[in-house]
ZAROBA-837089 format. One line per 8 residues: number of its first residue (from 1); their letters; for each residue x, y, z of C-alpha. Coordinates in Angstrom, 1 decimal, decimal comma, padded with zeros to 4 digits. Last residue first. Layout:
BEGIN
NUM = a = X:Y:Z | ...
This chain:
BEGIN
459 = naqeaqay = 164,7:054,7:282,5 | 162,5:057,6:284,0 | 164,4:060,4:282,5 | 163,7:058,1:278,7 | 159,6:058,2:279,8 | 159,7:061,4:280,4 | 161,4:062,8:277,8 | 159,6:060,3:275,1
451 = lgalelhi = 156,0:061,6:276,7 | 157,0:065,2:276,0 | 157,9:064,3:272,3 | 154,6:062,4:272,1 | 152,7:065,5:273,1 | 154,6:067,7:270,2 | 154,0:064,9:267,7 | 150,4:064,4:268,6
443 = krvaaedl = 149,9:068,3:268,3 | 151,9:068,3:264,9 | 149,9:065,4:263,2 | 146,8:067,6:264,3 | 147,8:070,5:262,3 | 148,9:068,5:259,0 | 145,2:066,8:258,9 | 144,5:063,7:260,3
435 = dyqnlfyy = 140,8:064,0:260,1 | 140,0:061,4:257,4 | 136,3:061,5:256,4 | 136,8:063,8:253,4 | 139,2:060,7:252,5 | 135,9:058,7:252,7 | 133,7:060,9:249,9 | 136,8:061,2:247,7
427 = sivhcaip = 137,0:057,0:247,7 | 133,5:057,0:246,3 | 134,6:059,3:243,1 | 137,6:057,4:242,6 | 135,8:053,9:242,7 | 133,3:055,5:240,4 | 136,0:056,4:237,8 | 138,1:053,3:238,1
419 = laatiali = 134,6:051,3:237,3 | 133,9:053,4:234,4 | 137,5:053,5:232,6 | 139,1:050,6:232,0 | 137,1:047,9:233,5 | 134,0:049,1:231,7 | 135,5:050,1:228,9 | 136,6:046,6:228,5
411 = gsavapti = 132,8:045,3:229,1 | 131,3:047,5:226,1 | 133,7:046,5:223,9 | 133,4:042,8:224,7 | 129,4:043,3:224,2 | 130,0:044,9:220,9 | 132,2:042,0:219,8 | 136,3:041,6:219,6
403 = aagpqysv = 137,4:039,1:217,2 | 138,9:036,3:218,9 | 142,0:036,0:220,4 | 140,9:035,0:223,6 | 137,2:034,7:223,9 | 135,2:037,4:225,8 | 131,8:036,1:226,3 | 130,2:039,7:227,8
395 = ftlilgig = 129,7:037,9:231,3 | 132,8:035,9:231,5 | 135,0:039,1:230,4 | 132,7:040,8:233,3 | 133,5:037,8:235,8 | 137,4:037,9:234,9 | 137,2:041,4:235,3 | 135,4:041,4:238,4
387 = agvlsmaf = 137,7:038,4:240,3 | 140,9:040,8:239,3 | 139,3:043,4:240,7 | 138,5:041,5:243,8 | 141,9:040,8:244,1 | 143,5:043,6:243,8 | 141,4:045,2:246,4 | 142,0:042,6:248,9
379 = kqsflava = 145,8:043,2:247,9 | 145,9:046,8:248,8 | 143,1:046,8:251,6 | 146,0:043,8:252,8 | 148,8:046,1:252,3 | 147,4:048,8:254,3 | 145,9:046,6:257,1 | 149,3:044,8:257,6
371 = glvgamkk = 150,9:048,6:257,9 | 148,5:049,2:260,3 | 149,7:045,8:261,9 | 153,2:046,6:262,1 | 153,2:050,1:263,1 | 150,9:049,5:265,6 | 152,4:049,7:269,0 | 150,2:050,7:271,4
363 = nfklqcmd = 149,6:053,3:273,9 | 145,9:053,9:272,8 | 145,7:057,6:272,1 | 149,2:058,6:272,1 | 151,0:055,2:270,3 | 147,7:055,1:268,0 | 148,4:058,7:266,9 | 151,9:057,9:265,9
355 = acdaplaw = 150,8:054,8:264,1 | 148,4:056,7:262,2 | 151,2:059,2:260,9 | 152,9:056,3:260,2 | 149,9:054,5:257,9 | 149,5:058,2:256,3 | 153,1:058,1:254,4 | 151,6:055,7:251,7
347 = yvvigleg = 148,7:057,9:251,6 | 150,8:061,2:250,8 | 153,4:060,1:248,1 | 150,8:058,0:246,2 | 148,6:061,5:245,9 | 150,1:062,4:242,2 | 150,1:058,6:241,0 | 146,2:059,0:240,6
339 = fftslilf = 146,5:062,2:238,3 | 149,0:060,8:236,3 | 147,2:057,5:235,7 | 144,2:059,4:234,6 | 146,6:061,5:232,4 | 147,9:058,2:230,9 | 144,3:057,0:230,4 | 143,8:060,2:228,7
331 = lssllyhe = 146,3:060,3:226,5 | 145,2:056,4:225,3 | 141,9:057,7:223,9 | 143,5:060,5:221,8 | 146,0:058,2:220,5 | 143,4:056,0:220,4 | 141,2:057,7:217,8 | 140,0:054,9:216,0
323 = ppvilipv = 138,9:053,2:219,4 | 136,1:056,1:219,5 | 136,6:058,8:222,8 | 133,5:059,0:224,6 | 134,4:056,2:227,6 | 137,8:057,5:227,4 | 136,3:060,9:228,2 | 136,0:060,4:231,4
315 = atiaaglt = 138,9:059,1:232,8 | 140,6:062,7:233,4 | 137,7:063,7:235,6 | 138,5:060,2:238,0 | 141,6:060,9:238,1 | 142,1:064,2:238,8 | 139,0:064,2:241,6 | 141,4:061,5:243,3
307 = avrlmalk = 144,9:063,3:243,0 | 143,5:066,9:244,0 | 141,9:065,7:246,9 | 145,0:063,9:247,6 | 147,1:067,0:247,3 | 144,7:068,9:249,5 | 145,1:065,8:252,0 | 149,0:066,9:252,0
299 = nfvkkril = 149,2:070,5:252,1 | 148,8:072,1:248,5 | 150,8:075,0:246,9 | 153,3:075,0:250,0 | 156,3:075,4:247,8 | 157,2:071,9:249,3 | 153,9:070,1:249,1 | 154,0:071,1:245,1
291 = wmsvipav = 157,2:069,8:245,1 | 156,4:066,6:246,5 | 153,4:066,3:244,1 | 155,5:066,6:241,1 | 158,3:064,2:242,4 | 155,6:061,5:243,1 | 154,2:062,5:239,7 | 157,4:061,7:237,4
283 = igaisfas = 158,0:058,3:238,5 | 154,4:056,9:238,2 | 153,8:058,8:234,9 | 157,0:056,7:233,6 | 155,3:053,9:234,5 | 151,9:054,5:232,8 | 154,0:055,4:229,8 | 155,8:052,4:229,7
275 = llgtlyad = 152,5:050,8:229,9 | 151,2:052,2:226,9 | 154,4:051,7:224,9 | 154,6:048,1:225,7 | 151,1:048,0:224,8 | 151,8:050,1:221,2 | 154,8:047,6:220,5 | 152,5:044,6:221,1
267 = nqalyyka = 150,0:045,9:218,4 | 146,9:047,9:218,4 | 143,0:046,9:218,1 | 142,1:049,5:220,1 | 139,7:047,3:222,0 | 141,3:044,3:221,6 | 145,0:044,5:222,2 | 145,3:047,9:223,7
259 = yyiassgk = 142,5:047,8:226,1 | 143,1:043,7:226,9 | 146,1:044,7:228,1 | 145,2:048,1:229,7 | 142,6:046,0:231,8 | 145,1:044,9:234,6 | 146,4:048,4:234,9 | 143,5:050,5:234,8
251 = ftfaaqtl = 141,2:048,2:237,4 | 144,4:047,9:239,4 | 144,7:051,7:240,1 | 140,9:052,1:240,4 | 140,9:049,0:242,8 | 144,3:050,9:244,8 | 142,2:054,2:245,2 | 139,1:052,1:246,4
243 = affiyfsr = 141,3:050,6:249,0 | 143,1:053,3:250,5 | 139,7:055,6:250,9 | 138,3:052,3:252,9 | 141,7:052,1:254,6 | 141,7:056,1:255,5 | 138,2:056,2:256,8 | 138,1:053,0:258,7
235 = ltrtkaii = 141,3:054,6:260,7 | 140,1:057,8:261,3 | 136,6:056,5:262,4 | 138,3:054,4:265,1 | 136,2:051,4:265,8 | 137,2:048,7:263,6 | 141,1:049,6:263,7 | 140,5:049,8:267,5
227 = kiksfltd = 139,2:046,3:267,2 | 142,1:045,5:265,0 | 144,8:046,1:267,6 | 142,5:044,7:270,6 | 142,6:041,5:268,5 | 146,4:041,6:267,5 | 147,2:041,6:271,4 | 148,8:044,2:273,5
219 = nedkvilp = 146,9:043,6:276,5 | 149,9:044,0:279,0 | 150,8:047,1:277,7 | 154,3:048,6:278,9 | 153,8:052,5:279,2 | 155,5:055,1:277,2 | 156,8:052,5:275,1 | 160,5:053,2:274,4
211 = hsrektgf = 161,5:055,3:271,3 | 162,6:053,8:267,9 | 165,2:053,7:265,5 | 165,8:051,0:262,7 | 168,5:051,3:260,4 | 168,8:051,1:256,2 | 171,1:050,2:253,9 | 171,7:046,3:254,4
203 = fcaltcca = 168,0:045,6:254,8 | 167,1:047,4:251,9 | 169,7:046,2:249,5 | 168,4:042,7:250,5 | 165,1:043,6:249,2 | 166,8:045,0:246,3 | 168,6:042,0:245,7 | 165,8:039,6:246,1
195 = aligiiim = 163,2:041,3:243,3 | 166,2:041,0:240,9 | 166,9:037,7:240,9 | 163,1:037,1:240,4 | 162,9:039,4:237,6 | 166,0:037,7:235,8 | 164,7:034,4:236,4 | 161,0:035,7:235,5
187 = ahsyaqae = 162,0:036,5:231,9 | 162,5:033,0:231,3 | 159,6:032,1:232,6 | 157,7:034,4:230,3 | 159,4:033,3:227,5 | 158,8:029,9:227,9 | 154,8:030,2:228,3 | 155,2:032,1:224,9
179 = hakdytav = 156,7:029,3:223,0 | 154,0:028,5:220,4 | 153,3:032,2:220,0 | 156,7:032,7:218,6 | 159,8:034,3:220,9 | 161,3:037,8:220,7 | 157,9:039,3:221,8 | 158,2:038,1:225,1
171 = fmpvvasc = 161,5:040,1:225,6 | 159,7:043,0:224,2 | 156,6:042,5:226,5 | 158,9:042,5:229,8 | 161,2:044,9:229,3 | 159,2:048,0:229,2 | 155,7:047,2:231,7 | 157,9:045,3:234,1
163 = llfaskal = 161,1:047,5:233,6 | 158,3:050,5:234,0 | 157,0:048,9:237,1 | 160,6:048,9:238,4 | 161,2:052,1:237,9 | 157,6:053,0:239,5 | 159,5:052,0:242,9 | 162,2:053,8:242,5
155 = pfrysnis = 160,2:057,0:241,8 | 158,1:055,8:244,3 | 160,7:055,5:247,2 | 162,8:059,1:246,6 | 159,6:061,0:247,1 | 158,6:058,7:249,8 | 161,7:059,1:251,9 | 160,7:063,2:251,2
147 = lreapndt = 157,2:062,6:252,7 | 158,6:060,6:255,9 | 161,1:063,6:256,4 | 158,6:065,8:256,3 | 156,4:063,7:259,1 | 159,5:063,5:261,0 | 159,6:061,0:263,3 | 162,2:058,8:261,7
139 = lvsllgvy = 163,1:055,2:260,0 | 160,9:053,7:263,0 | 157,6:054,9:261,3 | 158,9:053,6:257,6 | 160,1:050,0:259,0 | 156,0:049,0:259,5 | 155,7:049,1:255,3 | 158,8:046,9:255,2
131 = pvvtsaym = 157,4:045,0:257,4 | 154,6:044,3:255,6 | 156,5:043,8:252,3 | 158,5:040,9:253,4 | 156,0:038,6:254,7 | 153,7:039,9:252,7 | 155,4:039,3:249,7 | 156,0:035,6:250,7
123 = lilfiytv = 152,8:034,7:251,3 | 151,5:036,0:248,0 | 153,9:034,2:246,4 | 153,3:030,9:247,8 | 149,4:031,2:247,4 | 150,3:031,9:243,3 | 152,5:029,0:243,7 | 149,6:026,5:245,4
115 = fayilkgt = 146,8:028,0:243,2 | 148,6:027,8:239,8 | 149,8:024,4:240,6 | 146,3:023,1:241,5 | 144,6:024,7:238,1 | 147,7:023,4:236,0 | 147,1:020,1:237,4 | 143,4:020,4:236,7
107 = ysldpalf = 143,7:021,3:233,4 | 146,2:018,1:232,7 | 149,9:019,2:233,3 | 152,7:020,7:230,9 | 154,2:023,1:233,7 | 153,3:026,9:232,8 | 155,6:028,8:234,8 | 155,1:032,5:236,2
99 = vlfcslgy = 154,4:031,9:239,5 | 157,4:029,9:240,2 | 159,6:033,0:239,0 | 158,1:035,4:241,6 | 158,0:032,7:244,1 | 161,9:032,5:243,9 | 162,3:036,4:244,6 | 160,2:035,8:247,7
91 = pialyllf = 162,3:033,0:248,8 | 165,3:034,6:248,2 | 164,4:037,8:250,1 | 163,2:036,2:253,6 | 165,6:036,1:255,7 | 166,7:039,6:255,1 | 163,8:041,2:254,7 | 162,1:039,8:257,6
83 = pryhghkt = 165,1:040,9:260,0 | 164,3:044,5:259,1 | 161,0:044,6:261,0 | 161,6:044,7:264,7 | 165,2:045,4:265,1 | 168,5:043,7:263,5 | 169,5:042,5:266,9 | 166,2:041,1:267,2
75 = ehrdafng = 162,9:042,5:268,2 | 159,4:041,0:268,9 | 155,7:042,2:269,2 | 155,7:044,7:265,9 | 156,8:041,9:263,4 | 154,6:039,9:265,2 | 151,7:042,1:265,0 | 152,7:042,7:261,3
67 = iipdsfad = 152,7:039,0:260,4 | 149,4:038,2:262,0 | 147,8:041,1:260,6 | 149,0:040,1:256,6 | 148,4:036,3:257,1 | 144,8:035,7:258,0 | 142,8:038,1:255,7 | 146,0:037,2:253,2
59 = vlrailfl = 144,9:033,7:253,2 | 141,4:034,9:252,3 | 142,7:036,9:249,5 | 144,5:033,9:248,1 | 140,7:032,4:247,3 | 139,1:035,6:245,8 | 142,4:035,7:243,3 | 142,4:031,5:242,6
51 = agmasatl = 138,2:032,1:242,0 | 138,7:035,4:239,5 | 141,3:033,0:237,6 | 138,7:030,1:237,6 | 136,1:032,2:236,3 | 138,2:033,8:233,7 | 139,0:030,0:232,5 | 142,3:029,0:232,7
43 = gvvdtyfy = 144,4:028,7:229,4 | 148,3:028,5:230,7 | 149,2:031,5:228,1 | 145,9:033,1:227,3 | 143,8:032,9:230,6 | 146,7:032,4:233,4 | 149,4:034,9:231,6 | 146,9:037,3:230,8
35 = plfmmtmg = 145,4:037,4:234,1 | 149,0:037,7:235,5 | 150,7:040,1:233,1 | 149,8:044,0:234,2 | 148,5:043,4:237,9 | 151,0:040,3:238,9 | 154,1:041,5:237,2 | 153,7:045,2:238,0
27 = ffinassd = 152,5:044,4:241,6 | 155,5:041,8:242,3 | 158,4:043,6:240,8 | 156,5:046,6:242,8 | 157,4:044,7:245,9 | 161,3:044,7:244,8 | 161,6:048,6:243,7 | 159,4:049,4:247,3
19 = glgycike = 162,7:047,7:249,0 | 164,6:049,3:246,6 | 162,9:053,0:248,1 | 164,5:052,4:251,5 | 168,1:051,8:249,9 | 167,5:055,0:248,2 | 166,3:056,9:251,4 | 169,2:055,4:253,2
11 = risihdaa = 171,6:057,4:250,6 | 170,0:060,3:250,6 | 170,6:060,6:254,6 | 167,4:060,7:256,8 | 167,3:063,7:259,1 | 165,3:063,9:262,2 | 166,5:060,6:263,6 | 165,3:058,5:266,5
3 = pqm = 167,7:056,6:268,7 | 169,4:053,7:267,3 | 168,0:050,1:267,5
């Protein structure tokens, strides 16, 4: 473990960003293609798919905090968080491949296979990404550097998302409909290898740096940390905001394939273009938001407010524009995605600020647990959205490949625009309850610096 650094090299920022490239391979493939793969390729019912997503989240409810707390409490020669990236990179890549296989089994066999492989993927994702999120807090203490790291991280992450959204549909389109399942499995061989390689690059290209604990905490248990999160308004507000924001993202991403294919009645090439535009928006938006923050046009929390309101407002016309004006409605969907992505540099840096607050206020090392709760919030939102999409499509009698009915059209509009708007509006309320502004963060860092200096002198 090396001393804390105020400046991180570009190489290390890129290597850290590759870790999120790996995570976005999971996020992109499961959000954009897995609902369609399960219903239209494997042949699961929409209700069974929804049940699968909900049950998997119950596994997450236990695994994420346990992994985060284990990482916080145990240190190896590679540090607290990096060892997970080294030892689990290959199993994680394998899990990405296995979940997109469609073995020739009975319906019950397919359902069991889907449950086993998806839960395996969830566990491997948690075991690499929970420590990855915690890693940011020990790369540097400098809040500005953390934002800078994220300004490299998210364009790299969204580039992986772009790879999934652009290349996978084009690759699948080269196969005929009868071999669609085989097309997905072949694509995922490459995707799985890439996910493992990006995870390993993150391990080898980063270094952990931390301060000594101020005072040894004998009651440093997972339960005590969860209790702190539940009782602290700042943390509660952040996680509710975070979950609702992720729900809005997931609604838009997961519904895009239904929106383009059925509501707009467009072909696979148009879908590829729409998904690619989402990814490009995700690459450009963090660069724009970081530039606005550096130029002091907005501070961190103001940037989040603009992003949240902008994402809600630009989604409203989607409910009004008729499907024959598909280019205009697609433009508003892309704009809503762009505004939402403007905040991503900031809100993924906030768990590190919260970890500093917990170190000062409660004398607990909580970066791993706070990162775990952020990821659990993300995945819980994804699962609820996945289940919600399944239930809504079932309610409106959606049938894969069938002609669209007015009820199905309304259902698709609900999951593409109406529900994301609601999520953004409610999340804005909780964002205003979060009180770790820049002045508060500066005060925390000044107080911690004095305490760290005292601890180092005592040692």
